[in-house]
C-alpha positions, -999 to +999 in steps of 0.1 A: +340-709+512+324-676+502+342-658+474+367-632+486+357-608+458+322-601+471+321-563+473+292-555+494+284-544+530+254-540+552+273-520+578+280-483+570+315-483+584+325-514+564+311-499+532+329-466+539+362-486+541+355-505+509+349-473+490+378-454+505+402-483+498+391-486+462+395-449+456+429-448+473+441-476+451+429-457+420+445-425+431+478-439+444+486-471+424+495-474+387+466-484+365+484-516+355+485-528+391+464-560+396+429-551+408+432-514+404+399-502+390+375-474+398+345-496+408+309-483+407+297-472+441+261-483+446+234-482+473+206-508+470+174-503+489+141-522+487+122-553+494+124-591+489+133-589+452+166-576+465+167-596+498+150-630+492+150-650+513+157-627+542+194-625+532+198-593+552+194-613+584+213-644+574+244-635+554+272-641+579+252-665+600+244-685+569+280-688+558+289-702+592+260-726+593+265-737+557+301-748+563+296-763+598+262-780+598+255-780+561+225-757+560+219-745+524+207-713+507+216-688+534+252-678+527+268-649+509+279-673+482+243-683+474+226-662+447+189-660+455+179-624+446+187-596+422+214-580+443+231-613+450+237-616+412+245-579+407+271-578+435+288-609+419+286-595+383+322-594+372+315-571+343+297-546+365+322-551+394+305-527+417+307-520+455+273-523+471+258-510+503+228-531+509+199-515+528+170-537+516+148-558+538+122-584+528+087-571+535+096-534+534+072-509+521+080-479+499+075-454+527+109-466+540+124-446+511+112-414+527+120-423+563+149-405+579+151-430+607+140-467+605+102-470+608+107-504+626+076-518+608+068-539+577+102-553+570+111-587+584+123-582+620+124-544+616+111-540+651+141-558+666+169-553+641+158-522+620+176-517+587+194-484+579+176-459+558+187-443+526+186-409+543+209-420+571+233-437+547+236-404+528+248-386+559+282-404+555+306-380+537+326-407+519+295-424+506+278-393+493+310-380+477+316-411+457+281-425+452+272-432+416+239-451+418+209-457+440+192-490+430+156-493+443+130-521+444+099-509+462+062-507+459+051-543+455+043-549+492+024-516+493+002-526+464-006-560+478-013-546+512-036-520+497-054-547+477-059-570+507-071-541+529-098-523+510-092-525+473-107-560+468-145-564+469-166-596+470-167-610+435-196-596+415-193-617+383-166-596+366-131-587+379-135-551+366-164-544+389-150-564+419-124-539+432-121-502+441-103-486+411-098-452+427-083-467+459-059-488+438-047-457+420-043-438+453-022-466+467+001-464+436+003-426+438+014-428+475+043-451+464+053-426+437+053-398+463+078-418+485+101-421+455+100-384+450+111-379+486+140-403+480+149-383+449+150-351+470+174-368+494+196-377+464+195-341+452+205-328+486+234-351+494+246-369+463+232-350+432+257-368+409+241-402+416+217-419+392+186-436+405+174-468+390+142-487+398+117-511+382+082-522+378+076-559+388+070-587+364+034-599+360+031-624+388+004-646+372+023-679+369+019-694+403-009-694+429+010-713+456+019-683+477+052-678+493+066-710+508+096-695+527+094-698+564+122-695+590+116-706+626+145-693+646+131-702+680+158-727+690+186-716+667+202-692+692+211-719+717+224-743+690+245-717+674+259-705+707+270-740+716+285-746+682+305-714+685+319-725+719+326-760+707+345-748+676+362-720+696+347-694+673+332-671+700+349-642+683+323-642+655+295-631+680+303-594+679+306-592+640+273-610+638+257-585+662+271-556+642+250-566+612+219-572+633+221-608+644+224-614+681+229-652+683+221-652+720+187-636+714+172-647+681+138-650+698+108-666+684+102-656+648+086-674+618+085-656+585+051-662+569+036-645+539+013-615+541+014-611+504-006-641+491-034-624+472-050-657+464-060-662+501-080-629+498-094-639+463-107-671+480-122-653+510-141-629+487-155-656+464-134-650+433-134-679+408-111-707+420-077-714+404-074-745+382-059-775+398-034-799+381-050-832+387-017-850+383+002-827+406-023-807+427+004-790+448+022-776+418+004-742+422+007-736+384-022-719+368-043-689+378-079-682+370-082-657+342-102-632+363-075-632+390-048-629+364-064-599+347-067-581+380-031-588+390-020-574+356-042-543+362-026-539+397+009-538+383-002-517+353-015-492+378+018-491+396+036-487+363+015-458+353+022-439+385+059-447+383+059-430+349+043-400+366+072-395+390+090-368+368+058-348+368+053-352+406+089-343+411+085-311+391+053-301+409+070-305+442+105-290+435+099-267+404+128-285+387+131-310+359+139-345+371+173-358+359+191-391+365+160-412+371+154-445+353+126-471+356+129-505+340+096-520+329+098-557+338+062-565+334+066-588+305+098-605+316+102-640+331+067-651+320+072-688+325+065-709+357+100-722+356+113-688+368+091-685+398+096-698+434+061-688+445+034-662+438+056-632+445+092-644+443+114-656+414+138-684+418+175-682+411+171-686+374+145-658+373+165-634+394+195-641+372+176-629+341+164-597+359+199-590+373+213-592+337+187-566+327+197-544+356+234-548+349+231-538+313+212-507+323+236-498+351+266-500+328+247-479+303+239-450+327+271-449+347 
């Protein structure tokens, strides 16, 4: 079954209890007592690099299905994204409040209430916001780190809706450079708003984020799809048969109503190569021996993708200046990890935008080292 020492929550009340219990143990039990340790208190917020594949909607449900009908890669004991690895990192040994949702855009960082768009199933089961989480007194008192992954979906969305032009013979003249920069600037502004929330409610907390790795290894697009159309009826019947009806309310508390899963299939809106094709950019090479491998990207496409992520990197480096312009204060406690040159081998990628477990493990190790360094 799932490991009992997984210290994370997606429900604010559960997270508050984890934090309060840990601090009570530290304050009231001798330091030699087994398990007594002041664990780092961390909020994670972001997109699919922290939530792949849609773990925010499948945690508890996945554990149940894994150990009843054998469905794989959904449970809390499956490590398929950065936070899965970090929350199980014994050296870090933190307590995480996970707000991330696959598909979310950076403007969620600035939202006071869920915007109910962009993230997977946000309209039906909206994720909590950073702002609302910081309203909890226990959380803001003990919070040590806000860990963020955001901006990739915004960049791809901007590229696919205005930045790209019909191929004109050279990648440098086939896109709107100014619009690309404006898209990245908007992301940086959302980060500054999140930093202002940190200053107001938990000024002691560090903020850690990253710039994405160059996604030039695969052109296969995202292959993850979930069709939940008929799952609700099956799960309801299984629960009744196994006399586990009591799990329905806990599932509902984290945003999974097994009686109303509805019709939903997750499909990618982030496959840049579809737009490359539509606008006549040079085609990607094909492996004649394995044409479905997806390995290999035309150099013109690869150069643009690098330029896109370099543009995001440049604007992220500009956050301290934006912060000072808006607040009149010098920015402190903000850290951005440059991952652009990491995991540059096809073996680490699941598809065009997501790493596989081996890739996320490497990225999580980089995060863990940095977190232990700053807190």
